[in-house]
N, C-alpha and C positions, 0 to 999 in steps of 0.2 A: 359537705357542711351539714350538719346535721339541726336539727329544728330547734332548740335550744341556743345553739350559738346563732344561726340564723335571726331568731327572735331578739338576741341581745344586740345585733347589729343592726336592730331597725328603732331603738328605744332613741338614739337622738332626734332621728326624722320625728316619730311620734311625739317626740315632746317640742319640737318646735311648732309642728301644726296643733297640737293642743293649746300649747301659749299662744298662737296666733288666735285659733277659736275663741278660750276662755279669757283671755286677756287678765288672766289671775294666775301667779306661778302655782300657789297652792290648788286650783281645780285644777289645773292643767296635770300636776303633777298628780292629783287622784283620778283624773281621766286615762292617764298613762296605766297607773297601776292595775287598773279595773282593767283595760285593755287586756294587759298582760297577762291577769289571773284569769279572765275568760280564754285568752287563748291557749295558756297550759293546761286549762282544766280540759281541752278540747284537742289536746295533742295526740291524743291516742286514735280520735277519728281525721286526723289530717292529712289528706291526699296531696298528692303534687299539685301546685298550683302557685298562682302567685302570692306567696305569704305580705309581701308589703302593703297589696291593695286589700286583701282580706285584713290585715289592720286597720288598715286605716278605714275599712267600711265599719269593723267594730266600734272603733273609737268615736265616728262621727254620730253612729246610732247612739253611744252612751252618751254623745253630748245634747243630741236633741231629746232625748229623754229626759235629761238633767234640767234642760230648758224649759220643755213642758210641765216638769214639777214646779220650778221656781212661778211658772207663769201662774200656777194653781194656790200658792201659798201669799197671803199677803206680806208686806214686807215688812224685814226685820229692823229696826231701829236700834244699836248699840251704841254707848258712848264709850268709849276706848282710850285708855292713853297712850300717845303716839310717841316711840322710843326712835327722836329724829339720829341717834347714833347709828341706829342699823338699818334705818330707810336707805330704800333704791337711789340710785343717783336720778337726779331729774332728767327727762328725756329732751333731746335734742330737740332743735325746733322743728329739722327735718323730720324727727322720728314722731312727732307730736301731729305735724300735718297728714303723716303716713297713716295713722292709728286715727285721725280724724275722718280722713276718706275712706277707711275700712268702715267705719262705723256709720256712713251713711249709703255703704252696700247691703242690700237686703241679704239675708241669712243664705239663702241658696246660691246669691252672686259670690257672697264673700268665701263659703266653703268651696266652689268649684275656682276662685281665683287662686285660693292659698295651696288645692291641691295641685292645681296645675304650673302656677308660677312660682310658690316657694318650695313647693316639695319635687316638683321635676315629673309629676304624671304623664302619661298620655293621656290624649282626651279619650280613650277607649279605657284606661285604668279609670280615669276620673268617672265616666259614666258607670263603673262597675260598682265603683264606691258610694257612689249618690244612688245607685239605683235608678238611674234616667237614660232616655236613650240618648244618642252619640247627637244627632241634631239638638237637642237640648242643651247639651254640654256647649257646644259651639254657640248655640246662641246665648245663653246666661253669659258665657264667657265673653263674647263679644260685647255684652250691653254692660258686663262689670268692669272691663277694660275701659269702656268708652265713659261711664260714670267715674270712675278711679283717675281717670285722667282730667276731668272736666273738674273735679273737688280738688284735684292739684294746680292743675293751670290756670284756674277760674273762667274756662272757656264755657259757654252754653252748650248743649247739646245740641245736633242739628237741628232736631224735632223742634226746639224752640226758638231757633233764628227767626228773625225776621226777614224776609225776600223782599226789595223794592219791586214793584210791578209797574211798568211803563206801558 
């Protein structure tokens, strides 16, 4: 399979990851497009390797740059007319709970959880994408899963449970 065919095969996974990160369809599509443009621009320099990991790294870095840029700008308030005929359907209660639980995670925890749980990357691939050691991946993932479970199930994290001492 050639570079462009392999690149095209990764588009659905890139879209899924971008939408989960950005939670905005238009922003996610822009992230994917920018990722593909950068990858195509570097096609001549591409050497054999894990294309999927490389693409997720590009997308993650683009999203981080986008978030840094947003943090520097003052919030914009726009009043727009909403066309309810073309609005997306309301999410189910379960989807709302999942999105709320994801919002409660730190950015670092959310990134690794989405890469491993949603996209099926190995721990080593996740470490490569995020540029962190493997032990950090395992630690962040463990904490992310615990926080996610707590947010969905309503149970307290182990560190805040009270113990009865006799």
